[in-house]
N, C-alpha and C positions, 0 to 999 in steps of 0.2 A: 389531482393535486399531489397524490403520492408519487405518481409517475414523474411529475415535474421536479419534485424534491429529490428523487433518486437520480435523475439525470443531472440536476444542478450539482449534487455532491460528486457525481462522476466527472463532470467537467472541472470542478475544483480540484479533484485528485489529479487529473491530467495536467492542469496548469501547474500544480505543485511539483509534479514529476518533471515537467519541462524546466522549471526553475532549478530543481536539483541537478539536472543534467548540465545546465549552464554553470551552476556553482562548482560542480566537480570538474568540468572542463576548464574553467578559469583557474581553479586551484591547481590543476595538473599542469597547465601551461606556465603558471607563475613559479611553481616548484620544480619544474623540469623533471617530473616523475608522475606516475599514475596514482591519483587519489580517488578513492571511491567511498562515499559516505554510506555506511551500512544502516540498516534499520535500527540496530542497537545504538549506534552513534547519534542518529537523529532523535531517538527516544530519550537518550541521556541528555541531549541538549534541551529538549522540550520539558521533560519532567523525569528526573532520575529516580525520585522516590517511588513513583508508581511502578517502575520496572522491578524494583526490589520487592514490591508488594505482590506482583503478579506471579513470581516464581513459586512461592509456597501455595498459592491458590491453584495453580495448574498441577503441581506435584501432588497436592492433597486430593484433588478431584479426579484427575486422569492418570495419576501415577508418575513415577520418575521417568519412565520411558517417553512419555509425552513431552517432557521438558528437554531432556538432554539431546536426543538426535533430531526431534521434530521441531520444537519451538526454537531451539538454538540455531538450527539450520536456517529457519526463517529470519532470525535476527541478524544473521550474517549476510543475507542477500542485499544487493544494492537498494537503497531507499527509493531511487527513481524507478526501478523496475517494479517494486512492490506497489507503489502508488499508481504507476501506469497501468498495471494489470488490474488493480482494483477499480480504477477509473473506467477502463474499457468494459469490465463486467457490469458495473453500475449503469453505464450508458446503454448497454445492450438490454439490461433488465428493464430500463425505463422507457424504451422506445415503444411506439405504437405498433400494434399488431397489423400485419398486412391483411388487406381484405381478401377473402376467398374468391377465387375466380370461378364463375359459373353457378354460384349460389345466390338466390334472390333472398332479400331480407324483408 
């Protein structure tokens, strides 16, 4: 059951990444320039207040170094890449294990 849930979330992340690639491509073609939606831009679109609440939480528990170069770098990555990588990782975690060759059960 858990494996099915993890794989389903992974496929949902891959589908969302594909939609974001289409969205960025369409916006780039229409604007005649390269547009890339960052994770920060997507997070601001979905729920801007939660992004403001996460910063003190990360700085308080992990220190200022964790926010400025690490988490800020993650927020500047393209959203389709972050969702695509997350989706692939979740799909790999949720797959069935290969049977061992030569071992009787």
